[in-house]
C-alpha positions in Angstrom: 36.3 -110.7 40.3 34.2 -108.1 39.4 35.9 -103.9 38.2 33.9 -101.7 40.5 32.2 -99.0 38.2 33.6 -96.0 36.7 31.7 -93.1 37.2 31.9 -91.8 34.2 30.7 -94.8 32.5 27.5 -93.6 34.0 27.0 -90.5 33.2 27.8 -89.4 37.3 29.6 -86.6 38.5 31.6 -87.2 41.3 31.3 -83.5 41.9 27.6 -83.3 40.9 26.5 -86.9 41.6 23.6 -87.9 39.4 23.8 -84.2 38.1 24.7 -84.2 35.1 28.4 -81.8 36.1 28.0 -79.6 32.1 25.2 -77.9 33.8 21.1 -78.4 31.4 20.5 -76.3 28.3 18.1 -73.7 28.6 16.7 -74.1 25.8 16.9 -76.0 22.6 19.6 -74.3 20.2 18.3 -74.7 17.2 15.4 -72.2 16.4 13.6 -75.6 14.6 12.4 -76.0 17.6 11.0 -72.3 19.4 7.5 -73.5 18.7 7.9 -75.9 21.9 9.9 -73.6 23.0 7.6 -70.7 23.2 4.9 -72.6 25.0 7.3 -74.1 28.0 8.4 -70.0 28.1 4.8 -68.9 28.9 3.5 -72.3 30.1 2.1 -70.6 33.3 0.1 -68.2 31.9 -1.2 -70.9 29.2 -2.1 -73.3 32.6 -3.6 -70.4 34.2 -6.2 -69.3 31.1 -7.1 -72.6 30.6 -5.4 -72.4 26.4 -2.8 -74.8 26.9 -4.4 -77.5 24.6 -6.1 -75.0 22.4 -2.0 -74.2 22.1 -1.0 -78.5 21.3 -3.1 -78.3 19.2 -1.8 -75.9 17.0 1.6 -77.3 17.2 3.9 -78.5 14.2 5.1 -82.3 14.3 8.8 -81.8 14.6 12.2 -84.3 13.9 14.3 -84.9 16.7 16.6 -86.1 14.0 19.4 -83.0 14.2 19.7 -83.6 18.6 19.8 -87.4 18.2 23.5 -87.6 18.8 23.7 -84.8 21.8 22.8 -85.1 25.5 22.0 -82.0 26.5 19.7 -81.6 23.0 18.6 -84.8 24.1 18.0 -84.5 27.7 16.2 -80.7 27.3 14.0 -81.6 24.9 12.8 -84.5 27.3 12.6 -81.8 29.6 10.4 -79.4 27.6 8.1 -82.0 26.3 7.8 -83.5 29.3 6.0 -80.4 31.0 3.9 -79.9 27.8 2.5 -83.0 28.0 1.6 -83.5 31.8 0.2 -79.7 31.0 -1.7 -80.6 28.3 -3.8 -83.7 30.5 -3.7 -82.6 33.3 -4.8 -78.5 32.8 -8.7 -78.5 32.9 -11.5 -79.8 34.5 -11.4 -83.4 32.2 -8.6 -85.2 31.6 -7.8 -86.2 28.0 -6.9 -89.6 27.2 -4.9 -89.0 23.5 -2.2 -86.6 23.2 -1.5 -85.3 20.3 1.6 -86.4 17.4 3.0 -83.3 17.4 3.7 -83.8 21.3 3.8 -87.7 21.2 6.3 -89.1 18.6 9.3 -87.0 19.5 8.5 -87.5 23.1 8.3 -91.7 22.4 12.0 -91.2 20.0 13.7 -89.0 22.8 12.1 -91.8 25.8 13.6 -94.0 24.1 16.4 -93.0 23.8 17.5 -92.1 27.0 15.8 -95.3 28.0 13.2 -93.3 30.0 8.8 -93.2 30.0 7.2 -90.8 27.8 6.2 -88.5 30.8 7.2 -86.0 33.3 10.3 -88.0 35.8 12.3 -86.4 38.3 14.8 -86.6 35.6 12.9 -84.1 33.7 11.7 -81.7 36.9 14.4 -81.5 38.7 18.1 -83.0 36.8 17.9 -81.6 33.4 15.7 -78.5 34.5 17.4 -75.9 36.0 20.4 -73.2 36.4 22.7 -70.8 37.8 21.1 -67.5 38.4 24.9 -65.5 38.4 27.3 -66.7 36.2 29.1 -69.9 38.2 32.9 -69.2 38.2 35.4 -72.6 36.9 35.3 -74.8 40.5 33.1 -73.0 42.4 31.0 -74.8 44.0 27.1 -74.7 43.5 24.9 -72.6 46.0 20.8 -73.2 46.3 20.6 -69.6 46.9 22.2 -69.0 43.2 19.9 -71.8 41.1 16.7 -71.5 40.2 14.3 -73.5 37.8 13.8 -73.3 34.2 10.5 -74.3 34.3 7.7 -74.6 36.0 3.5 -75.4 36.0 2.6 -72.9 38.3 5.5 -70.2 37.8 5.6 -70.0 41.4 8.3 -69.4 44.0 7.0 -73.1 45.9 7.2 -74.9 42.5 10.9 -73.7 41.8 11.8 -74.4 45.4 10.5 -77.6 45.5 12.3 -78.6 42.8 15.8 -77.0 43.3 16.0 -78.1 46.8 16.2 -82.1 45.1 19.0 -80.2 42.7 21.1 -79.4 45.7 20.0 -82.4 47.1 21.3 -84.9 44.4 25.1 -82.4 44.3 25.6 -82.5 47.8 24.9 -86.6 47.6 27.6 -86.7 45.2 30.6 -87.0 47.6 28.2 -90.4 49.2 29.4 -92.3 46.0 32.9 -90.9 46.1 33.3 -92.4 50.0 30.8 -95.0 49.2 33.2 -96.2 46.7 36.1 -95.4 48.2 35.3 -97.7 51.1 34.7 -100.2 48.6 38.2 -100.7 47.1 39.7 -100.3 50.7 37.3 -103.3 51.2 39.2 -105.2 48.2 42.2 -104.1 49.6 42.0 -105.0 53.6 43.0 -101.3 54.0 40.3 -101.0 57.6 42.4 -97.4 58.4 40.6 -96.1 54.6 37.6 -98.2 55.2 36.8 -96.1 59.1 38.0 -93.3 57.0 35.5 -93.5 54.4 32.3 -94.6 56.2 32.8 -91.7 58.2 32.9 -88.8 55.6 30.1 -90.4 54.3 27.9 -90.6 58.2 28.6 -86.6 57.6 27.6 -86.6 54.2 24.4 -88.2 55.1 23.8 -85.9 58.1 24.2 -82.8 55.2 21.6 -84.3 52.9 18.7 -84.6 56.4 19.7 -80.6 56.6 19.0 -80.1 52.9 15.8 -82.4 52.7 14.2 -79.9 55.7 15.2 -76.5 53.8 11.9 -77.5 51.5 10.5 -76.3 54.6 11.6 -72.2 54.1 10.4 -71.7 50.7 7.3 -73.9 49.9 4.4 -74.3 51.3 2.1 -77.6 52.4 -0.7 -76.7 51.0 0.4 -75.0 47.6 2.3 -78.2 46.8 0.0 -80.2 47.4 -3.7 -78.3 46.3 -1.1 -76.0 43.5 1.2 -78.0 42.5 1.9 -82.2 43.1 -1.3 -82.1 40.7 1.1 -81.5 37.1 3.0 -84.4 38.4 0.8 -86.8 37.8 1.1 -90.4 35.7 -1.6 -92.1 33.9 -1.3 -95.7 35.9 -3.9 -96.4 38.5 -5.9 -93.6 37.4 -9.5 -94.1 36.8 -11.3 -92.2 40.0 -9.7 -89.2 37.8 -10.6 -89.9 35.0 -8.2 -92.3 33.0 -9.1 -95.6 33.7 -7.1 -97.3 31.2 -4.2 -94.6 30.7 -2.9 -92.6 28.0 -3.3 -92.9 23.8 0.4 -91.5 22.3 -0.6 -90.5 19.3 -1.2 -92.8 16.6 -1.1 -95.7 18.7 -4.0 -97.5 19.6 -3.1 -99.0 22.7 -3.3 -97.2 26.0 -0.2 -96.3 28.2 0.0 -96.3 32.1 2.9 -94.9 33.6 3.6 -93.4 37.2 4.3 -89.1 37.8 6.9 -88.2 38.8 8.1 -88.4 41.9 11.4 -88.0 44.5 11.8 -92.2 44.9 12.8 -91.4 40.8 15.9 -90.4 42.6 19.0 -92.9 42.8 21.0 -91.1 45.6 19.2 -93.2 48.0 18.5 -96.3 46.4 23.0 -96.0 46.3 23.1 -95.0 49.7 21.0 -99.0 50.6 23.3 -100.8 48.3 26.8 -99.1 49.6 25.6 -99.6 53.1 23.7 -103.5 52.5 19.8 -102.3 53.3 17.1 -105.1 52.2 13.7 -103.3 51.4 11.0 -105.4 52.0 6.6 -105.7 50.8 4.9 -103.3 53.3 4.4 -105.6 56.3 6.8 -107.9 56.2 10.0 -108.5 58.4 13.4 -109.7 57.8 13.0 -113.1 60.1 10.0 -113.7 57.2 12.8 -113.3 54.3 12.1 -115.5 50.8 11.5 -115.0 47.2 9.1 -112.0 48.2 12.4 -110.0 49.7 12.9 -106.4 47.4 16.5 -106.0 48.4 17.9 -103.7 45.8 20.5 -106.8 44.3 16.9 -109.1 44.0 15.0 -108.7 40.6 11.5 -108.8 42.1 9.0 -106.8 40.7 8.7 -104.3 43.5 8.4 -100.8 43.7 11.8 -99.7 45.0 12.4 -102.2 41.6 9.4 -99.9 39.8 11.3 -97.0 40.6 14.5 -98.0 38.9 12.9 -97.7 35.3 11.8 -93.8 36.0 15.5 -93.5 36.3 18.2 -92.5 33.3 19.6 -95.9 31.6 22.7 -95.4 32.8 22.1 -94.6 36.0 20.3 -98.2 36.2 22.5 -99.8 35.3 25.1 -98.1 37.8 22.7 -99.1 40.7 23.2 -102.9 39.0 27.5 -102.3 39.0 27.1 -101.2 42.2 24.9 -104.2 43.5 27.8 -106.3 42.1 30.3 -105.3 44.5 29.0 -103.8 48.1 30.4 -105.8 49.8 31.2 -103.0 53.0 29.0 -104.5 55.8 30.4 -107.9 55.1 33.7 -107.0 55.4 32.7 -105.3 59.1 31.0 -108.3 60.1 33.4 -110.2 59.5 36.7 -107.7 61.3 37.0 -107.5 65.0 37.5 -103.9 64.6 35.2 -102.0 66.9 36.3 -98.9 65.8 35.5 -99.6 62.1 32.2 -101.3 63.4 31.2 -98.4 65.5 31.9 -96.6 61.5 29.2 -98.1 60.1 26.8 -98.2 62.1 27.1 -94.9 62.3 25.9 -94.3 58.8 23.1 -96.7 59.1 22.0 -94.1 61.7 22.5 -91.1 59.6 20.4 -92.8 56.9 17.6 -93.7 59.4 17.8 -90.4 60.7 17.3 -88.5 56.9 14.2 -91.2 56.8 12.9 -89.7 59.7 12.6 -86.6 58.6 11.7 -87.4 54.6 8.4 -88.8 56.8 7.9 -85.3 58.9 8.4 -84.0 55.3 5.9 -86.3 53.6 3.5 -86.0 57.1 3.4 -81.7 56.5 3.0 -81.9 53.0 1.1 -84.3 52.1 -1.1 -86.4 54.8 -2.2 -83.5 56.8 -3.0 -81.5 53.7 -5.3 -85.4 52.8 -6.2 -85.0 56.2 -7.5 -80.9 56.2 -9.5 -82.2 52.6 -11.4 -85.0 53.5 -12.2 -83.2 57.3 -13.4 -80.2 55.2 -16.2 -82.7 54.5 -16.3 -83.0 51.1 -17.3 -86.4 48.8 -14.9 -85.6 45.8 -12.5 -87.6 44.3 -8.5 -85.9 44.3 -6.8 -87.2 40.7 -4.7 -89.3 42.0 -7.5 -92.2 41.4 -7.9 -92.3 44.9 -11.5 -91.8 46.2 -12.5 -89.1 49.1 -15.4 -91.2 49.8 -16.7 -91.5 53.1 -16.3 -95.5 53.0 -12.7 -95.9 51.2 -11.7 -92.7 53.7 -10.4 -94.4 56.0 -8.3 -97.4 53.9 -6.8 -95.3 51.3 -8.6 -92.7 50.6 -5.8 -89.7 51.4 -2.7 -92.7 49.8 -1.7 -91.9 53.7 -3.4 -95.6 54.7 0.0 -97.2 53.1 2.2 -94.2 51.8 3.1 -94.2 56.1 3.8 -97.6 56.6 6.0 -97.9 54.1 8.1 -95.3 54.6 8.3 -96.1 58.3 9.1 -99.6 57.3 12.1 -98.7 54.6 13.0 -96.4 58.1 13.1 -99.0 60.8 15.2 -101.7 57.6 17.7 -99.4 57.4 18.9 -99.5 61.1 18.9 -104.1 60.9 22.0 -104.2 58.3 23.6 -102.5 62.4 26.9 -104.3 63.3 27.5 -103.8 67.0 25.7 -104.3 69.9 25.6 -100.6 70.2 24.7 -99.8 66.9 21.9 -102.6 67.0 20.2 -101.2 70.2 20.2 -97.2 69.1 18.9 -98.3 65.7 16.7 -101.0 67.2 14.6 -99.3 69.6 13.5 -95.5 68.0 15.7 -93.6 69.9 16.5 -92.3 66.7 12.9 -91.9 65.7 12.1 -88.1 65.8 8.2 -87.7 66.9 6.4 -85.2 64.0 3.7 -82.8 65.2 1.6 -81.4 63.1 1.7 -76.9 63.6 -1.4 -75.5 63.8 -3.1 -75.2 60.4 -3.3 -71.4 59.3 -6.6 -69.5 58.6 -6.2 -68.5 55.8 -5.2 -72.2 54.9 -8.6 -73.3 57.1 -10.4 -71.5 54.7 -9.4 -72.7 51.4 -9.2 -76.9 52.1 -12.8 -77.5 51.3 -12.1 -75.9 47.6 -11.2 -79.4 45.4 -7.7 -80.2 44.2 -7.0 -80.6 41.0 -5.6 -83.4 41.4 -4.1 -85.6 44.4 -0.9 -87.6 44.8 2.1 -87.4 41.9 1.7 -91.3 41.5 -0.8 -95.0 43.7 1.5 -98.2 43.5 -0.3 -101.2 44.2 2.4 -102.3 47.4 0.5 -105.6 48.9 -3.1 -105.3 48.5 -3.6 -101.8 48.9 -2.8 -98.5 46.6 0.1 -96.6 48.2 0.9 -92.5 47.2 4.6 -92.1 47.2 6.2 -88.4 47.5 
């Protein structure tokens, strides 16, 4: 029998989940790296004045030898270098397809050690990019109100809040990981009472995640996010219409590299919940009844969107998901055990996860889909730097990214209810009773006046899914 994963073996914390329990460095400790940190500190101003490229091109090529054995230093180097990289590529109207050696060489080296692609990912933007405002006492719980970001592109509260809500989401998700593993352990011991207790705790923890997600609306304006923040999260994959038809050359390399931009889809937490509960996902438009080699279960090795996103997670987190998938046993146990309370506890977890995905759809609709529609309504035929054409001929098919994006997210939500074990759970989770209908709020006058301005970039990244390019949140 395969041993259960030990969190410490995979850089996962029982207290903070996929965020390191030891707080990220706010700066690299050696003055040797001051040239990077100096630019990062004034990055919003350099972006505003369009001076970032000139300043980056003055940077020396620095060696990372002195930090190779220090995870905190490496994570900080990765974060600061990726921020500078995206600012360099996307700051002016015409993106550049070549990254200077001063950024490319150290970023490639750091990324290889951390087992991450060499650009801004969820790890560099969120997991390793925050600090407490006031010092934390020993054992003190983190609170969203006492967190701030280390770096941003815009210097705006909206951008900081966007990252910080995700930080707090990961922090609150730590209990989901421990509850799930405790339930798996109890299944092995055939301890029904403990399985039920942990599933009930897990359902409550997932419910709290939904509440955290909805905090996004408190201090992150959708218009600001779509037109001012999300642009700098773009990568260089499928970006022909944005001016990067081949991707990006790193330093002296002669071949182009293509990577998707930073996205919350790169979080390990939701894939962890799917694995714990036995939720499977299929290509958009496919159903469980047609399950074949096309299955995109988290347990499968099929190269698909969700598995592709694993490549944008730190190596230890990727391996944690692989290990977890090998030991997940809860759904089979529930199906084989005649216990109505156990069944109800399991189905409650699915119900909470499905409700969470409904809230996610609401957020994506407000922050991406509706903003893209406003842009289209303004009558512009320009192109967003998402690589997705905004021309009239293409707008219906994939002009905003919403054509593929929303069906993809809705299918993920609906598939969450498929494993339901009890009759009540199957009825509730398949009837749409939990589906929240999102109604668009009236567009504020000042927002409507600005939608005709050409956004510098559009979606953070596009994925070809079922023949269509799919933007993601």
